[in-house]
N, C-alpha and C positions, 0 to 999 in steps of 0.2 A: 304731026302734035304742035299742036300750035301751042308758042308759050307761054302765060298768065301776061309779062311782064310785056310782048309788043303791046297787048289789047290797049294802052294806056292811054288816054291824049296828051301829050305833050305838054300845051294850050291850054289846059282845066290843072298845070303843078301851081301852085302859086309860091313862092319863095318865104322861104321863118320871118311873122313878125317879128315886131318887139311885142313882149306881154301887152302890156297898155294900151298898144297900137289896137290887138289884137281881139282884146277887150270893151275895147270905146262900139265896136262894129254888130255889137248882141244887146239885146234888150232888159230888162232887167227880169224877168219871169221867161224862162227858156222853156220849153217845148223836152221832150226826152232828142230830136235829132239837134236841138241846135241845142243842149245840153253835151251830144255826145262828140259834135263839130269843136262845141268848144275847149274840151277835155284832150280830143284827136283821138277818141277812143269808138270801139264800136256799139251799132245804137245795141241793142242784147246786150255786150262786158255790161253793159249800165247801167239796161234794165237787171240786171239779176244782182249789180254793187247793193238799188235799191231795194232790191224786196229782202235781200240779206243782209242791211241797215249798214250799209261800210258808205251806205254817201249820203247827203242828207238830199230828203223830198220833200215832196208834198204833193199828196192827192187830193182831190174836191172832192165831199163831201158824201156817200155812198157811191161814186164813181172810180172807174178804173184806170182813171186817165194820170200820168203822173205831171210833173213842173217841180221845175230848178229854180231857184233866188240864183241867178249868175254872181253875184259878191257874196254869196253866203259857199258858193263854188269853189270863189277863186282862196276862202278862205279857207276852206278844207284844202284845196292845194297845198296853198302857203304850208299848215301844218302838218302835212304827211313826211313823212320819214324819210332819210335820205339824202345826198350832201349837192348842193344849190350850187347848179353849173350857169346860172347867167353871166351874164358876159355885164350884168351893169351897176347889176347887189355890191353896196358894202363889203360884204367877204368874197366874192369874187375880186372887191378892188384889193384889201389886203391878203386874198389868195398868189393876186400876180406880182405884189410889193413883197412876200418872202420868197417868191420865186427869182426874185432879184439881187 
């Protein structure tokens, strides 16, 4: 039996980038594949979220193609509940100060 982890090519792995650096690499209008890459989720998961109306997306009139606006996705993501675990935001700096 082959372990699936052994099939990962290490030269394709990228180090995590700061969000600002990462979003600058994406065009303002995204295909489903690019939006999934930006959000770091599977394409089918993103399509399901769009079908269920859980994420902002746009369709061409009369078409099946989905398009996502980069800035709209970033705003949506920032508005999601959960603790900010960023190391560069003000809230992260406040957390670090309160621990000291």
